[in-house]
C-alpha positions as CSV (number, residue, x, y, z in Angstrom):
1,X,0.1,0.1,-0.1
2,X,1.4,3.5,-1.1
3,X,2.7,5.7,1.6
4,X,0.5,8.6,1.0
5,X,-2.7,6.3,1.1
6,X,-1.9,4.6,4.4
7,X,-2.0,8.3,6.0
8,X,-5.3,9.2,3.6
9,X,-7.0,6.0,5.2
10,X,-5.6,6.2,9.0
11,X,-7.6,9.7,9.1
12,X,-10.3,8.2,7.7
13,X,-10.6,6.3,10.0
14,X,-10.0,8.0,13.0
15,X,-12.8,10.3,11.5
16,X,-15.1,7.6,10.9
17,X,-14.8,6.2,14.9
18,X,-15.5,9.6,15.8
19,X,-18.4,9.9,13.5
20,X,-17.2,13.5,12.4
21,X,-19.1,15.8,10.3
22,X,-15.4,17.0,9.0
23,X,-15.3,13.4,7.6
24,X,-17.4,14.8,4.4
25,X,-15.0,17.5,5.0
26,X,-11.7,15.9,4.5
27,X,-13.1,13.9,1.7
28,X,-14.2,16.2,-0.4
29,X,-10.2,18.2,0.0
30,X,-8.7,15.2,-0.7
31,X,-10.7,14.6,-3.6
32,X,-10.0,17.5,-5.2
33,X,-6.3,18.3,-4.6
34,X,-4.9,15.2,-4.8
35,X,-7.4,13.7,-7.7
36,X,-5.8,16.6,-9.9
37,X,-2.5,15.2,-8.7
38,X,-2.7,11.5,-9.4
39,X,-5.2,11.2,-12.1
40,X,-3.5,9.1,-15.0
41,X,-0.3,8.8,-12.9
42,X,1.2,5.7,-10.8
43,X,-0.9,6.8,-7.8
44,X,-4.1,7.6,-9.9
45,X,-4.9,3.6,-8.3
46,X,-4.0,4.2,-4.6
47,X,-6.4,7.4,-5.1
48,X,-9.6,5.3,-6.4
49,X,-9.3,2.8,-3.7
50,X,-8.7,5.2,-0.5
51,X,-11.8,7.0,-2.8
52,X,-13.6,3.1,-3.0
53,X,-13.1,3.3,0.6
54,X,-14.3,6.2,1.9
55,X,-17.6,5.5,-0.3
56,X,-17.9,1.9,1.2
57,X,-18.2,3.3,4.8
58,X,-20.8,5.5,4.2
59,X,-24.7,4.7,4.9
60,X,-26.3,4.1,2.1
61,X,-28.2,7.2,0.9
62,X,-32.5,7.0,0.7
63,X,-33.3,5.7,-2.4
64,X,-35.4,8.5,-4.5
65,X,-39.3,7.6,-6.0
66,X,-41.8,5.6,-5.1
67,X,-42.3,2.3,-3.7
68,X,-45.4,0.6,-3.4
69,X,-46.1,-2.2,-1.2
70,X,-48.8,-4.2,-3.8
71,X,-46.0,-4.3,-6.3
72,X,-43.3,-6.7,-5.9
73,X,-39.6,-6.5,-5.1
74,X,-37.0,-6.9,-8.4
75,X,-33.2,-8.4,-7.7
76,X,-31.0,-8.1,-10.7
77,X,-28.6,-11.0,-10.4
78,X,-26.2,-11.1,-13.4
79,X,-22.9,-10.0,-13.4
80,X,-21.9,-6.1,-13.1
81,X,-21.0,-5.2,-16.7
82,X,-24.4,-6.9,-18.0
83,X,-26.2,-3.6,-18.3
84,X,-27.5,-3.9,-14.3
85,X,-27.0,0.4,-14.7
86,X,-29.6,0.5,-17.4
87,X,-31.9,-1.6,-15.6
88,X,-31.8,0.1,-12.8
89,X,-31.8,3.7,-14.4
90,X,-35.2,2.1,-15.9
91,X,-36.9,2.0,-12.8
92,X,-35.3,5.4,-12.2
93,X,-37.0,7.3,-14.9
94,X,-40.2,5.5,-14.4
95,X,-40.3,6.9,-10.6
96,X,-39.8,3.5,-8.8
97,X,-37.3,3.2,-6.4
98,X,-34.2,1.8,-6.8
99,X,-30.7,0.7,-5.2
100,X,-27.7,0.5,-7.7
101,X,-24.7,-0.7,-6.5
102,X,-24.5,2.5,-3.8
103,X,-20.5,2.0,-4.2
104,X,-20.6,-1.5,-2.7
105,X,-22.1,0.0,0.0
106,X,-25.9,-2.1,-1.3
107,X,-23.7,-5.5,-0.9
108,X,-21.6,-5.0,2.7
109,X,-25.6,-4.5,4.2
110,X,-26.9,-6.9,2.6
111,X,-23.6,-9.2,3.8
112,X,-23.8,-7.6,7.7
113,X,-27.5,-9.0,7.8
114,X,-26.9,-12.1,7.2
115,X,-23.6,-12.2,9.5
116,X,-26.2,-10.3,12.0
117,X,-29.0,-13.4,11.3
118,X,-31.5,-10.4,9.6
119,X,-33.5,-10.8,6.8
120,X,-31.4,-9.6,4.2
121,X,-32.7,-6.4,3.4
122,X,-33.4,-5.3,7.0
123,X,-33.6,-1.5,6.9
124,X,-33.7,-1.5,3.0
125,X,-36.4,-2.7,2.0
126,X,-38.8,-0.1,1.1
127,X,-37.5,-0.3,-2.3
128,X,-38.3,-2.1,-5.7
129,X,-35.4,-2.4,-7.5
130,X,-31.7,-4.2,-6.2
131,X,-29.1,-3.9,-9.1
132,X,-24.9,-4.8,-9.5
133,X,-25.1,-5.6,-6.1
134,X,-21.4,-6.7,-5.9
135,X,-18.0,-5.1,-4.1
136,X,-15.2,-5.3,-6.2
137,X,-14.1,-8.6,-5.9
138,X,-14.9,-9.0,-2.2
139,X,-18.6,-9.8,-2.0
140,X,-21.0,-10.8,-4.7
141,X,-24.4,-10.6,-2.9
142,X,-26.6,-11.2,-6.3
143,X,-25.5,-15.0,-5.0
144,X,-27.7,-15.0,-2.4
145,X,-30.9,-15.7,-5.0
146,X,-31.7,-18.6,-3.2
147,X,-32.3,-17.0,-0.1
148,X,-33.7,-13.6,-1.3
149,X,-36.4,-16.0,-3.4
150,X,-37.1,-17.7,0.6
151,X,-37.1,-14.2,2.4
152,X,-39.4,-12.3,0.0
153,X,-42.2,-14.4,-1.8
154,X,-43.7,-13.1,-4.8
155,X,-40.2,-11.1,-5.9
156,X,-38.7,-11.4,-9.6
157,X,-35.5,-11.8,-10.6
158,X,-33.4,-10.4,-13.7
159,X,-30.9,-12.7,-14.9
160,X,-29.1,-10.6,-18.1
161,X,-26.6,-11.6,-19.8
162,X,-24.0,-10.5,-22.9
163,X,-21.5,-12.1,-24.8
164,X,-19.2,-13.9,-22.6
165,X,-16.1,-12.3,-24.2
166,X,-17.6,-8.9,-24.8
167,X,-18.1,-8.7,-21.0
168,X,-14.7,-9.7,-20.2
169,X,-13.5,-6.8,-22.3
170,X,-15.7,-4.9,-20.8
171,X,-15.1,-5.7,-17.3
172,X,-10.8,-5.3,-18.3
173,X,-11.6,-1.6,-19.7
174,X,-13.9,-0.4,-16.9
175,X,-13.1,2.7,-15.0
176,X,-9.6,2.6,-17.5
177,X,-8.9,-0.4,-16.0
178,X,-8.8,0.2,-12.3
179,X,-11.6,-2.3,-11.4
180,X,-9.7,-5.2,-13.1
181,X,-6.7,-4.1,-11.4
182,X,-8.5,-3.8,-8.1
183,X,-9.8,-7.3,-8.6
184,X,-6.9,-8.7,-9.4
185,X,-5.5,-6.9,-6.2
186,X,-8.8,-8.6,-4.0
187,X,-8.1,-11.7,-5.4
188,X,-4.7,-12.8,-5.2
189,X,-4.9,-12.1,-1.1
190,X,-7.1,-15.4,-1.2
191,X,-6.5,-17.2,-4.6
192,X,-2.6,-16.7,-4.7
193,X,-2.6,-18.4,-8.3
194,X,-4.6,-15.1,-9.5
195,X,-1.2,-13.0,-10.4
196,X,-1.5,-12.0,-14.0
197,X,-4.6,-10.0,-15.9
198,X,-4.3,-13.6,-17.7
199,X,-5.4,-15.4,-14.4
200,X,-8.1,-13.1,-13.6
201,X,-9.8,-13.4,-16.9
202,X,-9.6,-17.6,-16.9
203,X,-11.2,-16.9,-13.1
204,X,-14.1,-14.8,-14.1
205,X,-14.9,-16.9,-17.2
206,X,-15.7,-20.2,-14.4
207,X,-17.2,-17.9,-12.1
208,X,-19.2,-16.8,-15.3
209,X,-20.3,-20.5,-16.6
210,X,-20.7,-21.1,-12.2
211,X,-23.3,-18.6,-11.7
212,X,-25.3,-19.4,-14.8
213,X,-25.4,-23.3,-13.8
214,X,-26.9,-22.1,-10.7
215,X,-29.6,-20.1,-11.5
216,X,-30.6,-22.2,-14.4
217,X,-30.9,-24.9,-11.7
218,X,-32.5,-23.1,-9.2
219,X,-35.1,-21.3,-11.3
220,X,-36.0,-24.8,-13.1
221,X,-40.0,-24.9,-12.5
222,X,-40.2,-21.6,-11.6
223,X,-41.9,-18.9,-13.0
224,X,-40.1,-15.5,-11.1
225,X,-37.2,-15.6,-13.6
226,X,-37.3,-12.9,-16.2
227,X,-34.0,-13.3,-18.7
228,X,-32.6,-10.5,-20.7
229,X,-30.1,-11.3,-23.3
230,X,-28.1,-7.8,-24.1
231,X,-26.8,-9.0,-27.9
232,X,-31.4,-9.3,-28.8
233,X,-33.3,-6.4,-29.0
234,X,-36.3,-8.7,-28.9
235,X,-35.1,-10.0,-25.4
236,X,-34.9,-6.2,-24.6
237,X,-38.3,-5.8,-25.2
238,X,-39.1,-8.6,-23.6
239,X,-38.0,-7.1,-20.2
240,X,-40.5,-4.2,-20.1
241,X,-43.1,-6.1,-21.7
242,X,-43.0,-8.6,-18.7
243,X,-42.3,-5.8,-16.3
244,X,-45.4,-4.3,-17.5
245,X,-47.7,-7.6,-16.8
246,X,-46.2,-7.8,-13.0
247,X,-47.7,-4.1,-12.4
248,X,-44.9,-1.8,-13.6
249,X,-46.0,1.3,-15.3
250,X,-43.0,1.2,-17.6
251,X,-42.8,4.1,-20.5
252,X,-40.3,2.5,-22.6
253,X,-41.2,-0.7,-25.0
254,X,-37.5,-1.4,-24.9
255,X,-34.0,-1.1,-22.6
256,X,-32.4,1.6,-23.4
257,X,-28.2,0.4,-23.0
258,X,-26.8,3.3,-20.5
259,X,-23.1,4.1,-18.8
260,X,-21.4,1.4,-21.8
261,X,-17.6,1.4,-21.0
262,X,-15.7,1.7,-24.4
263,X,-13.9,-1.2,-25.0
264,X,-10.2,-2.1,-26.3
265,X,-8.3,-5.2,-27.5
266,X,-7.5,-7.6,-24.8
């Protein structure tokens, strides 16, 4: 860990423990000054990592929009970079409460509830859509879909997927490569054989296939799974059609792609 990152995180730890309002001020100063100094430099990853660490320590902000108890909850159980933001944006644009990643805090909250023997959505229940429920290679809370299905009967699950090679390229290039570097750093701590980008890609591919097989096996003979192939226009139209059928008022007739990562050759 870089010395500057250590100093930053030590100060953050102190402020967080003391619950000082100055935490927000400090963060603002740090991100403005160090962001300009480190951006696109060898220290860029440390600046981003420290910022991500700070964000993950905050409480989840209340979701904006409407919540109707008669409507079901919807969980997006496809991976990061498979249209999760687009699906969240679809709900937000139509006025429904939605949580999307929340800088990793959504996944961490769900895991915290699991450890404390609370329902998985304890304190974050009045929301219709939950998407991108992960925290950079640390927590993949969307893999808990069987327990979510058990605890919240009547819910629907969206399995969004795309061509696996395109998915890999998108993850490698996400956030100018920072996401992949951070995943590699984290995974190396408990998967010593994952030391290179090629090993990371192989790990992702195996995880993708394993997760898909788990979904198909669990939802066999169930009718609350909506599958969305991002490469298929008809499939994206079917998503909006299905959401309307289960009670949501959706203006759009198809899923519009948002926040698309520009991919480079790898």
